[in-house]
Backbone as JSON Lines, residues from 0, in Angstrom:
{"i":0,"aa":"X","n":[91.81,124.7,111.34],"ca":[90.87,125.59,112.01],"c":[91.6,126.78,112.64]}
{"i":1,"aa":"X","n":[92.73,126.52,113.3],"ca":[93.5,127.59,113.93],"c":[93.99,128.6,112.88]}
{"i":2,"aa":"X","n":[94.42,128.1,111.71],"ca":[94.91,128.99,110.65],"c":[93.78,129.9,110.17]}
{"i":3,"aa":"X","n":[92.57,129.37,110.04],"ca":[91.43,130.17,109.61],"c":[91.13,131.27,110.63]}
{"i":4,"aa":"X","n":[91.18,130.91,111.91],"ca":[90.92,131.88,112.97],"c":[91.96,133.01,112.93]}
{"i":5,"aa":"X","n":[93.22,132.65,112.73],"ca":[94.29,133.65,112.68],"c":[94.21,134.5,111.42]}
{"i":6,"aa":"X","n":[93.73,133.92,110.31],"ca":[93.54,134.68,109.08],"c":[92.45,135.73,109.29]}
{"i":7,"aa":"X","n":[91.39,135.36,109.96],"ca":[90.31,136.3,110.26],"c":[90.8,137.42,111.16]}
{"i":8,"aa":"X","n":[91.64,137.06,112.13],"ca":[92.21,138.06,113.03],"c":[93.07,139.05,112.24]}
{"i":9,"aa":"X","n":[93.89,138.55,111.32],"ca":[94.74,139.42,110.5],"c":[93.87,140.36,109.66]}
{"i":10,"aa":"X","n":[92.82,139.84,109.07],"ca":[91.92,140.68,108.26],"c":[91.29,141.78,109.12]}
{"i":11,"aa":"X","n":[90.94,141.45,110.35],"ca":[90.35,142.46,111.25],"c":[91.37,143.54,111.58]}
{"i":12,"aa":"X","n":[92.62,143.14,111.86],"ca":[93.67,144.11,112.16],"c":[93.91,145.04,110.97]}
{"i":13,"aa":"X","n":[93.97,144.47,109.78],"ca":[94.2,145.27,108.57],"c":[93.02,146.2,108.29]}
{"i":14,"aa":"X","n":[91.82,145.74,108.59],"ca":[90.62,146.57,108.41],"c":[90.69,147.81,109.32]}
{"i":15,"aa":"X","n":[91.08,147.61,110.56],"ca":[91.2,148.74,111.49],"c":[92.29,149.69,111.0]}
{"i":16,"aa":"X","n":[93.41,149.14,110.54],"ca":[94.51,149.97,110.04],"c":[94.12,150.78,108.81]}
{"i":17,"aa":"X","n":[93.22,150.28,108.02],"ca":[92.85,150.96,106.78],"c":[91.67,151.91,106.95]}
{"i":18,"aa":"X","n":[91.17,152.07,108.19],"ca":[89.96,152.86,108.41],"c":[90.17,153.87,109.54]}
{"i":19,"aa":"X","n":[90.81,155.01,109.25],"ca":[91.11,155.97,110.32],"c":[89.87,156.59,110.97]}
{"i":20,"aa":"X","n":[88.77,156.68,110.24],"ca":[87.56,157.29,110.81],"c":[86.8,156.33,111.72]}
{"i":21,"aa":"X","n":[87.33,155.13,111.9],"ca":[86.73,154.18,112.83],"c":[85.99,153.05,112.15]}
{"i":22,"aa":"X","n":[85.87,151.96,112.87],"ca":[85.19,150.76,112.37],"c":[84.02,150.43,113.3]}
{"i":23,"aa":"X","n":[83.08,149.71,112.76],"ca":[81.95,149.24,113.58],"c":[82.05,147.72,113.71]}
{"i":24,"aa":"X","n":[81.26,147.18,114.6],"ca":[81.23,145.72,114.75],"c":[80.86,145.07,113.42]}
{"i":25,"aa":"X","n":[79.87,145.62,112.74],"ca":[79.43,145.03,111.47],"c":[80.49,145.13,110.39]}
{"i":26,"aa":"X","n":[81.23,146.25,110.35],"ca":[82.26,146.37,109.33],"c":[83.39,145.36,109.57]}
{"i":27,"aa":"X","n":[83.7,145.11,110.84],"ca":[84.7,144.07,111.16],"c":[84.15,142.7,110.76]}
{"i":28,"aa":"X","n":[82.88,142.46,111.05],"ca":[82.26,141.18,110.68],"c":[82.38,140.95,109.17]}
{"i":29,"aa":"X","n":[82.08,141.99,108.38],"ca":[82.15,141.87,106.92],"c":[83.58,141.71,106.44]}
{"i":30,"aa":"X","n":[84.48,142.53,106.96],"ca":[85.87,142.52,106.48],"c":[86.59,141.22,106.83]}
{"i":31,"aa":"X","n":[86.28,140.65,107.98],"ca":[87.04,139.5,108.46],"c":[86.22,138.23,108.61]}
{"i":32,"aa":"X","n":[84.95,138.28,108.25],"ca":[84.06,137.12,108.41],"c":[84.06,136.62,109.86]}
{"i":33,"aa":"X","n":[84.05,137.58,110.79],"ca":[84.04,137.24,112.21],"c":[82.6,137.23,112.69]}
{"i":34,"aa":"X","n":[82.36,136.48,113.75],"ca":[81.01,136.42,114.3],"c":[80.74,137.59,115.24]}
{"i":35,"aa":"X","n":[81.74,138.06,115.95],"ca":[81.53,139.16,116.87],"c":[82.67,140.17,116.74]}
{"i":36,"aa":"X","n":[82.48,141.12,115.83],"ca":[83.5,142.12,115.57],"c":[83.8,143.0,116.75]}
{"i":37,"aa":"X","n":[82.85,143.13,117.66],"ca":[83.06,144.0,118.82],"c":[84.17,143.45,119.72]}
{"i":38,"aa":"X","n":[84.42,142.16,119.68],"ca":[85.46,141.57,120.51],"c":[86.86,141.99,120.08]}
{"i":39,"aa":"X","n":[87.04,142.31,118.81],"ca":[88.38,142.64,118.31],"c":[88.94,143.88,118.99]}
{"i":40,"aa":"X","n":[88.25,145.04,118.95],"ca":[88.81,146.22,119.63],"c":[88.92,146.03,121.15]}
{"i":41,"aa":"X","n":[87.97,145.33,121.73],"ca":[88.01,145.07,123.17],"c":[89.24,144.25,123.53]}
{"i":42,"aa":"X","n":[89.51,143.2,122.74],"ca":[90.69,142.36,122.99],"c":[91.98,143.14,122.75]}
{"i":43,"aa":"X","n":[92.01,143.99,121.72],"ca":[93.21,144.78,121.45],"c":[93.52,145.69,122.64]}
{"i":44,"aa":"X","n":[92.49,146.27,123.2],"ca":[92.67,147.15,124.36],"c":[93.12,146.34,125.58]}
{"i":45,"aa":"X","n":[92.42,145.28,125.87],"ca":[92.68,144.49,127.07],"c":[94.01,143.73,127.0]}
{"i":46,"aa":"X","n":[94.29,143.1,125.87],"ca":[95.46,142.22,125.77],"c":[96.73,142.92,125.29]}
{"i":47,"aa":"X","n":[96.57,144.0,124.51],"ca":[97.74,144.63,123.89],"c":[97.87,146.11,124.19]}
{"i":48,"aa":"X","n":[96.97,146.63,125.04],"ca":[97.0,148.02,125.46],"c":[96.92,148.99,124.27]}
{"i":49,"aa":"X","n":[96.17,148.61,123.26],"ca":[95.92,149.48,122.12],"c":[94.61,150.2,122.41]}
{"i":50,"aa":"X","n":[94.71,151.52,122.56],"ca":[93.58,152.32,123.04],"c":[92.72,152.88,121.9]}
{"i":51,"aa":"X","n":[91.43,152.86,122.14],"ca":[90.44,153.43,121.22],"c":[89.79,154.63,121.88]}
{"i":52,"aa":"X","n":[89.28,155.55,121.07],"ca":[88.64,156.77,121.57],"c":[87.47,156.39,122.47]}
{"i":53,"aa":"X","n":[87.44,157.06,123.63],"ca":[86.31,156.88,124.55],"c":[85.84,158.25,124.95]}
{"i":54,"aa":"X","n":[84.59,158.51,125.13],"ca":[83.51,157.55,124.92],"c":[83.35,157.26,123.43]}
{"i":55,"aa":"X","n":[82.89,156.06,123.13],"ca":[82.69,155.67,121.74],"c":[81.51,156.44,121.14]}
{"i":56,"aa":"X","n":[81.65,156.73,119.87],"ca":[80.54,157.37,119.15],"c":[79.48,156.29,118.91]}
{"i":57,"aa":"X","n":[78.26,156.61,119.27],"ca":[77.14,155.68,119.04],"c":[76.33,156.22,117.88]}
{"i":58,"aa":"X","n":[75.98,155.36,116.94],"ca":[75.19,155.78,115.78],"c":[73.96,154.91,115.65]}
{"i":59,"aa":"X","n":[73.05,155.38,114.82],"ca":[71.8,154.67,114.58],"c":[71.82,154.08,113.17]}
{"i":60,"aa":"X","n":[71.65,152.78,113.07],"ca":[71.64,152.1,111.77],"c":[70.29,152.32,111.1]}
{"i":61,"aa":"X","n":[70.23,152.13,109.78],"ca":[68.96,152.29,109.06],"c":[67.82,151.42,109.62]}
{"i":62,"aa":"X","n":[68.17,150.27,110.19],"ca":[67.13,149.39,110.75],"c":[66.72,149.81,112.17]}
{"i":63,"aa":"X","n":[67.29,150.9,112.67],"ca":[66.91,151.39,113.99],"c":[67.79,150.9,115.13]}
{"i":64,"aa":"X","n":[68.68,149.97,114.83],"ca":[69.56,149.45,115.88],"c":[70.73,150.43,116.09]}
{"i":65,"aa":"X","n":[71.31,150.37,117.27],"ca":[72.44,151.24,117.6],"c":[73.75,150.46,117.45]}
{"i":66,"aa":"X","n":[74.81,151.17,117.09],"ca":[76.12,150.54,117.0],"c":[77.2,151.54,117.41]}
{"i":67,"aa":"X","n":[78.36,151.02,117.76],"ca":[79.48,151.85,118.2],"c":[80.53,151.94,117.12]}
{"i":68,"aa":"X","n":[81.25,153.07,117.13],"ca":[82.39,153.25,116.24],"c":[83.65,153.13,117.11]}
{"i":69,"aa":"X","n":[84.56,152.27,116.67],"ca":[85.82,152.04,117.36],"c":[86.92,152.74,116.55]}
{"i":70,"aa":"X","n":[87.5,153.77,117.14],"ca":[88.48,154.6,116.45],"c":[89.76,154.64,117.28]}
{"i":71,"aa":"X","n":[90.91,154.4,116.63],"ca":[92.18,154.45,117.35],"c":[92.39,155.84,117.94]}
{"i":72,"aa":"X","n":[92.94,155.88,119.15],"ca":[93.05,157.11,119.92],"c":[94.06,158.12,119.35]}
{"i":73,"aa":"X","n":[95.24,157.64,118.93],"ca":[96.27,158.54,118.44],"c":[97.28,157.76,117.6]}
{"i":74,"aa":"X","n":[98.28,158.48,117.09],"ca":[99.26,157.85,116.19],"c":[100.08,156.78,116.91]}
{"i":75,"aa":"X","n":[100.28,156.93,118.22],"ca":[101.01,155.9,118.98],"c":[100.26,154.56,118.91]}
{"i":76,"aa":"X","n":[98.93,154.61,118.97],"ca":[98.13,153.39,118.9],"c":[98.24,152.75,117.5]}
{"i":77,"aa":"X","n":[98.36,153.59,116.48],"ca":[98.54,153.09,115.1],"c":[99.85,152.32,115.03]}
{"i":78,"aa":"X","n":[100.91,152.87,115.59],"ca":[102.21,152.18,115.59],"c":[102.14,150.87,116.37]}
{"i":79,"aa":"X","n":[101.45,150.86,117.5],"ca":[101.28,149.61,118.27],"c":[100.54,148.57,117.44]}
{"i":80,"aa":"X","n":[99.5,149.0,116.72],"ca":[98.72,148.07,115.91],"c":[99.56,147.53,114.74]}
{"i":81,"aa":"X","n":[100.38,148.37,114.15],"ca":[101.27,147.93,113.07],"c":[102.25,146.89,113.6]}
{"i":82,"aa":"X","n":[102.86,147.16,114.75],"ca":[103.8,146.19,115.33],"c":[103.12,144.88,115.66]}
{"i":83,"aa":"X","n":[101.91,144.95,116.19],"ca":[101.15,143.73,116.5],"c":[100.84,142.96,115.21]}
{"i":84,"aa":"X","n":[100.47,143.66,114.16],"ca":[100.15,143.02,112.88],"c":[101.38,142.31,112.31]}
{"i":85,"aa":"X","n":[102.52,142.98,112.36],"ca":[103.77,142.36,111.88],"c":[104.1,141.12,112.7]}
{"i":86,"aa":"X","n":[103.95,141.22,114.02],"ca":[104.22,140.08,114.91],"c":[103.26,138.93,114.62]}
{"i":87,"aa":"X","n":[101.99,139.27,114.4],"ca":[100.96,138.26,114.09],"c":[101.35,137.49,112.82]}
{"i":88,"aa":"X","n":[101.79,138.21,111.8],"ca":[102.21,137.57,110.55],"c":[103.4,136.65,110.79]}
{"i":89,"aa":"X","n":[104.34,137.12,111.58],"ca":[105.56,136.37,111.85],"c":[105.27,135.06,112.59]}
{"i":90,"aa":"X","n":[104.5,135.13,113.68],"ca":[104.29,133.92,114.49],"c":[103.34,132.92,113.83]}
{"i":91,"aa":"X","n":[102.51,133.39,112.89],"ca":[101.58,132.46,112.22],"c":[102.01,132.13,110.79]}
{"i":92,"aa":"X","n":[103.26,132.47,110.47],"ca":[103.84,132.15,109.15],"c":[103.02,132.68,107.98]}
{"i":93,"aa":"X","n":[102.49,133.89,108.14],"ca":[101.82,134.53,107.02],"c":[102.87,135.28,106.22]}
{"i":94,"aa":"X","n":[102.63,135.42,104.94],"ca":[103.54,136.2,104.1],"c":[103.6,137.62,104.66]}
{"i":95,"aa":"X","n":[104.78,138.15,104.78],"ca":[104.96,139.48,105.35],"c":[104.26,140.53,104.49]}
{"i":96,"aa":"X","n":[103.63,141.47,105.14],"ca":[102.98,142.57,104.47],"c":[104.04,143.61,104.16]}
{"i":97,"aa":"X","n":[104.01,144.16,102.98],"ca":[105.03,145.11,102.57],"c":[105.01,146.36,103.45]}
{"i":98,"aa":"X","n":[106.2,146.86,103.76],"ca":[106.35,148.04,104.62],"c":[105.62,149.25,104.04]}
{"i":99,"aa":"X","n":[105.54,149.34,102.71],"ca":[104.87,150.5,102.1],"c":[103.39,150.56,102.5]}
{"i":100,"aa":"X","n":[102.76,149.4,102.77],"ca":[101.37,149.38,103.23],"c":[101.28,150.09,104.59]}
{"i":101,"aa":"X","n":[102.2,149.76,105.48],"ca":[102.2,150.36,106.82],"c":[102.56,151.85,106.76]}
{"i":102,"aa":"X","n":[103.53,152.19,105.91],"ca":[103.91,153.61,105.74],"c":[102.72,154.42,105.25]}
{"i":103,"aa":"X","n":[101.98,153.85,104.32],"ca":[100.79,154.52,103.79],"c":[99.73,154.7,104.88]}
{"i":104,"aa":"X","n":[99.54,153.67,105.69],"ca":[98.56,153.75,106.78],"c":[98.95,154.85,107.77]}
{"i":105,"aa":"X","n":[100.22,154.96,108.08],"ca":[100.69,156.0,108.99],"c":[100.41,157.38,108.41]}
{"i":106,"aa":"X","n":[100.68,157.56,107.12],"ca":[100.42,158.86,106.47],"c":[98.94,159.21,106.5]}
{"i":107,"aa":"X","n":[98.1,158.24,106.21],"ca":[96.66,158.48,106.21],"c":[96.18,158.85,107.6]}
{"i":108,"aa":"X","n":[96.64,158.11,108.61],"ca":[96.24,158.4,109.99],"c":[96.75,159.77,110.45]}
{"i":109,"aa":"X","n":[98.0,160.09,110.1],"ca":[98.54,161.41,110.49],"c":[97.69,162.53,109.9]}
{"i":110,"aa":"X","n":[97.33,162.4,108.63],"ca":[96.49,163.41,107.98],"c":[95.11,163.46,108.64]}
{"i":111,"aa":"X","n":[94.57,162.3,108.97],"ca":[93.25,162.24,109.62],"c":[93.28,162.92,110.99]}
{"i":112,"aa":"X","n":[94.29,162.58,111.81],"ca":[94.39,163.18,113.15],"c":[94.6,164.68,113.06]}
{"i":113,"aa":"X","n":[95.39,165.12,112.09],"ca":[95.64,166.55,111.9],"c":[94.33,167.26,111.54]}
{"i":114,"aa":"X","n":[93.55,166.68,110.64],"ca":[92.27,167.27,110.24],"c":[91.28,167.29,111.41]}
{"i":115,"aa":"X","n":[91.26,166.23,112.22],"ca":[90.37,166.16,113.37],"c":[90.74,167.22,114.41]}
{"i":116,"aa":"X","n":[92.04,167.4,114.63],"ca":[92.5,168.42,115.57],"c":[92.11,169.81,115.08]}
{"i":117,"aa":"X","n":[92.24,170.04,113.8],"ca":[91.87,171.33,113.21],"c":[90.39,171.6,113.38]}
{"i":118,"aa":"X","n":[89.56,170.57,113.24],"ca":[88.11,170.72,113.41],"c":[87.76,171.14,114.84]}
{"i":119,"aa":"X","n":[88.49,170.58,115.82],"ca":[88.2,170.85,117.23],"c":[88.63,172.27,117.63]}
{"i":120,"aa":"X","n":[89.64,172.81,116.95],"ca":[90.16,174.14,117.3],"c":[89.51,175.17,116.46]}
């Protein structure tokens, strides 16, 4: 049971790393088969000091319900999340994720942050 819980946590971390424009509670639920995806970013902030953009963007779903977008604040937070993901794999004996995956995530986030900054200016 513990291994399953940790596998879901790893999937949630990787989902956030692969989505620079932000994730929603439902997207985390789908990606990691979690019951409450909103807890993942909240726990990352509270337990690991990984910061997300505030105020959160609120959107309206097709069914009329509202949801939040959780987006990493800056490239420093991306590096913190990568280090946490590597540590998570190490302590739970998961096969190590190749460094090229993390390098690619950093490049994607850098390009995303650069484009976002350009939009604001």
